[in-house]
C-alpha positions, 0 to 999 in steps of 0.5 A: 906352763909351756915353754917356747925356745924361737930360734935359740942358737947356744946348743948349750942353753937350749940344754939346759932349758931342756933340763929346766923342762925335767925337772919342771914337767913343763914342754918344751917348744924348739922353733926353726929354725936352730941355729945347732944340730938336734945332735951336739953335743953340748946340746946334749951335755947340758941337759945330761942324762935326763933327754928321757923327761924331756917333752920335746917339739921342735916346730919348722915354724911358728905357724906350725908350732901356733897350732899344737899350742892352741890345742887343748885349751880354752883360753885363745893363744892370744891370751896365754902367751908371755914374750920375754924380751929385753925392750920394754913391756911389764916388768917380770916380778909385776907380770900375772902368770895363769896355770896354762899360759905358756913361756915364749923365749927368742935367740941369743942374738937377735930375740923375738922376732917383730913380727911375733912381738908384734902380734901379741902387743901388750904381752910383753914382759921383761926382767929388769936390769942396769942400763948398760947391760944388755940382756941375761943369756938364756938359759938364765931367763928361762929359769927365772921365768919357768919359776917365777911363772909357776908360783904367781899362777900357784901351780904346784913345784915339784914336791922334794926337799932335796934329794936325788933318786934318779929316774929309770928313763936316764938309764936309756941312753935316749937323746933329744934328736931321739924324743923330738916330735916334729911339726910342719906347715907351710909358713 
């Protein structure tokens, strides 16, 4: 599974998603424009010293990301996309997942772009909430979505019964701007 944040705006939420990606061993993709710079101190702080463990990819646009996401799978991208939206689709808890799925999340203020949702009209997933609540926090949705999808797909979760063994890479002092792999294609 892979995580994709499209136009994230709040560095703390993205840092939390990066920490989750490190904890689960998932690749994290960020689609520009971002609402912050990779050097942002709040982004760094939310990711703590786990940045060297994050497989972080920053893409100039959706086309560049799609090219990378298509690689290495026999399943078409159309079948693998799971578009998280506060506006309709199938409940997270009634959705089917497979190990190669790509979990896609939109920005904090605008959600996923309408054109992207229109490209994958049958792939929307929502998390049930009371009607008077507009949406959940992005970091919470990414966490809930990733764990639920992995369990539903039969993916193994990390074998850890609550212990902590510091990863040697934590001492490298690497930050998001040091580890990010970039890709760009014309829109």
